[in-house]
N, C-alpha and C positions, 0 to 999 in steps of 0.2 A: 140576266147576267148575274153570276155569283157575286155576292157582296163580301168584301174583306172585313174582318173585324177591325174596328178602330182601336188603335193602340196609342197609349200615352208615351210621350218622351219625357223622361224624368232626369232632372239634374238635382242632386240632393245635398241637403245640409249634413254635415258631420260635426260632431263635437268631441270634446275630450273624453277619452276612454277611462282613464284612471285619474282620480282626483289628485293623487300625489305626483302625477306625471303630466304636467300641463304643457302641451305643445303651444308654440307661440302664435300659430295661425290656425284657423279652422277653414274647412272647405265649405263654400256656400252652395246654395241650392236654388234651382229654378224648376218650374213646371211649365209645360206647353199649355198655357191657359186657353189658347184658341181651341184646343181639343178637349179641355177638361170636362165639359158637360155634354159632349157629343153622345148621342145614343149608340149603344153597342149592339151590333147585329151579329147573329149567330148563323153561320153557314151550315146548311145541310149538305154533307159531302156527296151523297148520292141517295137513291131511293131507299137504301138499306141503312142509312146513317141519319136517323132522326134526332140524335143528340138529346134523348129524353131520359137517359139513365142518370141516376142521382150521382154517379161518379163524374158526370160532366156538369150537370146543372146546379149541384149544391154549391152554396157559397161557403168558402172555408171559414168565414167569420160568423156563420149562423149555425151550421150543423156539420162539424168537421167529420170527414170520412177517411182521412189519410193520416191518422195520428201514428207516428212511429213508436214502437215499443222498445223498452230497454234492451231486450234480447235481439233486436234487429241488427243485421249487418248494415254497414253504411253503403250508400251509393255515391258514385263519383261523377262530377261534372268537369268537363275540360275547358280551360281558359287559355287563350293565347295572349300573352303580354307582348305587344309589338312596339319596338323602340326605333322610330325613324332617326337616322343620323345623317350628318354631313358626309361627303365622300371620304374625309379623313377619319371617319369613325367617331368623331366627337360631336358635341352639341346635344348629347343625351347621355344616359348611363352607358358605359362602354363595356363591350362584350367580354373583353379579356382583363378587366380591372378587378382584382380580387376584392377590394373594398366595396365596389358597386355590386358584385355578385353576391357577397355576403349580406349586404343590405337587402337585396331583392329576395334572397332566400329567407331572411328573417320576416320580410313582408308576407311571403306565402305561408310561413309557419304560423303567423299571427291570424291569418284568415282562417286556417283550419282549427287553430286553438279556440277562436271565438265560436265557430260553428259547433265545436264539441263541448264548450263550457259556457252555457248561457247563464246569465245572472237571474236573480229572483225578481218577480214583479213587486211593485210597491202599491200601496193603497191608492185607489183611484184609477188604476190601469184596468184594462179589460180582463175579466176573469182573474183578478189578482189572487184568488184563492187556489187557482190551479197553476201548475208549473211543469215545464218540460226542460230538462237540463242539456239535451243534446239533440241537434237537428237531424243527426244521422245522415248528413250530407257533407261531403268533403270536395275539395277542388284538386285537380291535377293541372299544373301550369307548364306550358311550353313558353320559354322565353325566346323571342325572335327579334333579331336585329336586321333592319333594312336600310341600306343606303338610299336616301329618298330626298328628292328636292323639297318635299313637303315636311321635312323635319322641323322647319320653321313655319308654324301654322299661320303666320301673318300673310303668307303668300296666297292663302285661300280666299282672301278678301275679308278676313276677320277684322272687325272694328273694335279696338280695345277701349273706346271712349267710356269713361266712368266705370271701367271694370265691370261692365254690364253684359252678361251673355245674351240678354234679350235684344241688344242693340244691333239689329240686322246681322245676326251671327248664326243663322240657321245652318250654315255650312259646317258648323262644329257640333251640331246636335244630331245624333244618330237618327236617321229617317230618310225621306225621299230625296232631300237635298244634301245629305251628309257627304262631305268631301272625301273622307277616307273609306268610302264604300268600295273603292277599287281593291282593297285588301280581301274583300269577300271572295273574289274569283282568282286570287293568287294561288297557283297550284303548289307552291312551296310552303304554304301555310296550312297546317292540318286542320281537320274539323274542330271547332271550339268556338266559344264566345270571344270575338275579336275585341280586345281592349287596347286602344291606341294611346300611347304616352308620348305625345309630341311636345315640343318646347317652343317658347316665344324667343325667336332668334335675336330680336332687338335687346331684350333684357339679358340674354346669354352673352351677347357681344359686350355689353357694358360690364358684366362680371369678368369676362376675359381681360378687359382693360383695367381692372382693379376698382371699378365703381360698383359698389354693392348696395346703393341706396334704393334702387327700384325693387318694389315688392312684387313677386310673381302672382299670377292669378291662382285662385284656389277654389275650383269647382269641378264637378264631374257630371257626366250625362249618361243615361242608360235608356234602353228601350224596354217597353213591356212586350210580352210574347204575343204571337199570333195563335189563334185557335182554329184556323182553317187552312193555313198555308204551312204545312209541316216541314218544308224545306226553307222557310224564311229565315234570314240571318238574325242573330242577336249580337248587339254591339254595345260597347261603352267607350266614352272619350274622357280621358284624364289629362288636361293640359298642365304643363309646368311642374310636374313632379320633380324633375331633375333640377330645375331652377330653384324650387323650394328646398331641395337637398343642399345646394350651394349656399343659398341665402341663410339658412339656419346655421350652417357651419361658421359663417362670418359674424352673425348677429347674436347667436344664443350661447355659443361656447364661452365660458368664463364670465358671462354677463351676470352681475349681481342681482339684477331685476328678477332673474329666473333661478337664483340660488347658486350662481357660478358653476353651472354644470360642465362636465367633460364632454368631449365630442361623442364618446360612446354612449353617454346618457342621452344626449340630444338625438342621436340616431335612433335610440330605443323609443323615445317619445314619438318620433316621426313615423317609424314603421309600425308602432303600436296603434297610432291614430289612423294610419292608412289601412292597416290590415285587420285590427281587432274590431273596427267599427265601420270605417268608410267603405271598404270593399264589400263587406257583408251587407251593408245597407244597399249598395248598388246592385249586388247579386240578388238581393231581395226583390228589387224592381224587375230584373230579368225573369224572376220566378213568380211574378204576378202580385207582389205586395205593394200597397199604397202607403202613403205617409200616415202616421198616427200623431195624435196630439199629446199622448202620454210620454213624458220625457224619459221614462225608464226604458222605453222600447227602442230597439235599434233602428226602427223605421221612423222615428220621431224627428221633427225639426224644432221641438221645444227643448228648453234646458232640462238636463237630467243625466242619469248615469249612462243611458244608451247601451245596455248590455243584455237586454231581455227580448225574447220573442215569445208571443203567446202560443198556446196550443193551436189556436185557430190560424195563426201566421204560418206555423210549420206545416199544418195540414194543407194550407193553400200552396206552399212551396212544392209539396209532393203531388198535389193535384196538377199543378202546372207542369211538373216533370213527367206526368203521365198523359196529359191530353192536349199539350200545346207544342209549338215548334221547338221549344227549348229541349225537349226530350232527345233530340238528335245529338245533343252534346254530352249526354251521359254515356259512360263507357258501356260497351256491349255486354260485359259480364256483371254489370251492376245488379245485385240480387240481394234482397232483404232476408232471404232464407227463413221466411215465415209464411203463414197462410192467410189468404184472403178468403173468408168463409162465406158461402152462399147458403143460407138457411131458410130462404123462402124464394118463391118464384121471382126471377129477375130477367130483365131484357138489357143486354149490352149492345146498344145501337150506336156506339161511339167508336171513334178512332183512338184506340186505347193501348198505351204501352204499360204493361204490368210488371212490377219488379218482384212479385211474390209467387208462390204456388197458389193454385186455386183449388178449394175443396168444396164440392157440392154435396150437401147432406140434408137430413131431415125431410126426405121424400120431396125434394125441391127440384125445380127445373131451371136451368140457365140456358137462355138462347142468346147467341151472339150473331149479329147480322152485318157488322161493319168490318173493322180491322182490329185484330187482337195480336199484339206483339208481346211475346213471352220471353222472359230471361232464359238463356240457353240451359241453365242449371235447373229450371223449374219444371213442374208437371201439373196437369189437371187431374185431380182424383175425383171420380164420380162414385160416391158411396152407395151402398145397397138401397134400392128404392128410389134413387134420384136419376136425373138424366141431363145430358149435355147435348144441346141441339145447335148445329152449325148451319145457318141458312144464308147463303150468299156472302159469307164472311171470308176474309183473308186471314188465316191463322198462320203465324210464322214466328221465327225466332229473331231476337235482336241481332244476332250475328249472322243470320240467314244461312247457317251451316249445320247447326245441331240443336237438338231439343230432347228433353226427357219424356215427352209425349203425354198421352191420355191413358190413365189407368182406370179401368172399369171394374167395379167390385160387385159381387153377388148378382142380383137381378137388375142392377143398374144398366143403362145403355147409353151409347153415343150414337146420335142420329145425325146423319149428314144429308141434307135435302138436295134435290136435283140441281138447283141453280148455283150450287157451291162449286167453285173451281179451285182445287188445291194442286199446285204445280211444283211445289218444292220437293226435294228428294228426301227430306228428313221427317216429314209428318208421319206419325204412327200412333196406333192405339193398341192396348194390350190388356189382358186379364191376368190372373195368377198363373203365368207361364202357359196359357192356353190361347189359341186363336179365338176371336170373337165368334160365337155361334151365330148361325143365320138368323135365329129369332131375335137377336139383339139389334139387327138391322131394321127391324120393324118394316118388313117388306110390304105388309098389307096397307101401309100408309104411302106406298109408292116411293119410299125413300131409296135413293140411289147412293151407294157408297163408292166414291172414286178409289183409284188405286191407293191403298193405304198399307204401309208396312206394319205387320203385326209381329211384336217381339215379346219375348219373355221378360218378366220383371227383372230389373237390374242390368239389362243389356243396354248398350249404347247404340244409337243409330249408325248405320254403315257409313254414312256420309260425314261422320264426326271426324273431319280431316285434320284437326289440331289436337294434340295431346302433349301435356308437359309432365315430366316425371324426373326424379321422385318428388313427392310433395306430401309432407315437409321434406326439406333437403338441408344438408350441411355444407356441401362443397360445390355441387354443380346442378344446373337445371338443363335437362335435355328436352328438345322440341321434336316431336314426331309429326311430320307432315310431308305430303307430296308436292305442296306448293313451293314456288320459288320465293325464298325469304329475301327481302331487300334490306331490312334493318330490324333490330330488336332494341327495346329500351326498357329499363326497370325503374319504377318510381317507388319511393318510400311512402309511409303513411301520411307524410306532410305534403305529398304531391311533388317532391323534388326528384328530378331525374338523377339517379345515382350511377347508372351504367347505360352506355349507348354504344352499340356495335352495328356496323354495316356489313353487307354481304350475306352470303348464305350460311349464317351462323345457326348451328343446331345444338351446340353445347356451350353453356355460359358458365364461367367461373364466378361464383358468388361468395367465395371465401372471404373477400375483403369487406363485405357489408355486414352490419350488425344484425343480431337476431330480431325478428319481427315479421309483420305482414307486408308484402310487396305486391305490386302490379307489374306483370310482364306484358308489354305491348309488342305485338308481332306485326310488321307491315309487309304485305306482299303487293304484287302488281294490281290485284283486284280488290283487296280488302284490308282492314285493320282489325286484328283480334286481340283482346285483352284477357288475361287470365290471372287469377290470384294465386300466390304461393306463399308458403311460410319458410323463412330461413331459421333453422334451429340454432 
C-alpha cells in the first residue's frame, strides 16, 4: 500500500511587526507534538517516478536550488478567505460593510507588501551575510461569505478551557478531524487554500450586549503540504479575528497605555500584525517552512523583528510550489520568465511543476520519466549538441490548453521513447521553421515518435483557445475564445478583485482602473484560465 507523507499541523506564534506599532495582543502558537518526530516517508508515484532528482530531494536549508532572481516575474497563489456568518449576516465581518471590506483589503495588501519587502537578517541568524528582499510570491484572495451554523465554532465541541488549543480541540486543527473540511468540497468555493475565519459566539454575544471584558482567542493553525497526493487540500484556521477587531475598538482606542491611538491607527496595527507577519508566517507553513529560533525570521516564535526570510526559506517555498500538493493553488499562468539551465546530464524522475523555461546546453542530456507540468508561456530549448529524452513521462501545460513547445537547435534532438503516451492536442516540437528530420528521431534506437505537431518558431499551437488583446491596453480587453464564458474577474497586483462580470463577456471596459499589471481570470464550464495584462 502506498504510504502518505506525514504532515505537520502547525499553529504558530506571531509577534509585533513594527516596534512603533504595538498591537495589544499577539497570536499564540501550537505544534502537533504527537507528529513532531514521526518519520517522513517518500512515496514513489509509479515505476517512472523514483524521486531521486535533486529538485525533489534537496533540502532547501542545505543546498538551495530554487532561489528567485531579481529579474524574475512573480508567481501567484490563490487563497480563499471564508467568513461563516449567522443567518442575518452578522457574527463576523459583514460582506456589505464598507469599513469591514476596507480592513480586509488592507489585510491583503499587507500580506503582499511583506512578501515583496523582506527585512534584513541580523547577526546570529542563518546565513546572516546573505539576503533576499523579495520572495517573488504574491497572493490572490477570494473573500467568501457563508451563512453557516458553524459560524460559532463552539458548536463543534471546542473546549475553551484555559484558552488552550491542545485541550481536546483537534476539531479546529486542520487535519483528519478538522470540522471545517466540508468547505473542501463546496462547489461554490473556487480552488485555493481555504482559510476559515470563524468566531466564538459566546464572546460575540457578550459584545453585542455591551460587555467587552472577555478577551478573544488569538491563535492560528495551518497544514504542511503533501508530496504524494497532489490533489490534497491545504487549509488554515483563524479563530476570533472579528472578535479581536471589536475588542481592540473598545479597549485600545484612546487608551493612554497605548498612547491614546485613534481607531484608524488601531486598525492599522491590527491588519499590519495579521498581514505583514502572521499570514505570511502561516503561508510559510503551507509552503513547507518550519519554525526558526532566530527572532528576526518571520517563521520564528522567539522575540524579534520577524520581518526576514532567508535564501534557504524562499528556496524551500518555491520547491514546495513545484513538487507538492500546494502547487495546484498557483495560477495557471504563473511564470517566472527565466531559464532553468541544464548544463550536465540530469534525470527528472519527479512529479514536477516548473514555472520557468528549460534550456538544455553544454552537450547535456535531460531525461524526464514522470510528470512535467510547464507554464503555458514557457518552452524547452534543446541547444546544439544536447538532447531531451521523454520516457514514460506525462508532459503537459499548467492550463492543459496551450504551450510554446520544444525548440530543437542545430544537431540537438528530442527523443520520445516507446512507452511514452502523449494525448494532449497542444504538445509539439520544432526547429528553425523546419520539421524535425527523420535522423533526429534516432530510429536506430527504436524510438517511436507519437503524433506531434511540428510548427515554425514563433507560431502558437492550434489549440490555444484563449487569447486576450490588445496587451498592453488603455481602454478595453478583448477575449477571443470559442468556449462559453461564465464569468471574468480582474485582480490588481495586491490580489484585490477590481472587476467582476458574469455571463458571456468578451469585451471588458478597463478605463476605470489605474495603470499597472493585472490578472484576468476567465471561468468556463470546464476550466479556469488566468492571463496577465498591462493597463497603460
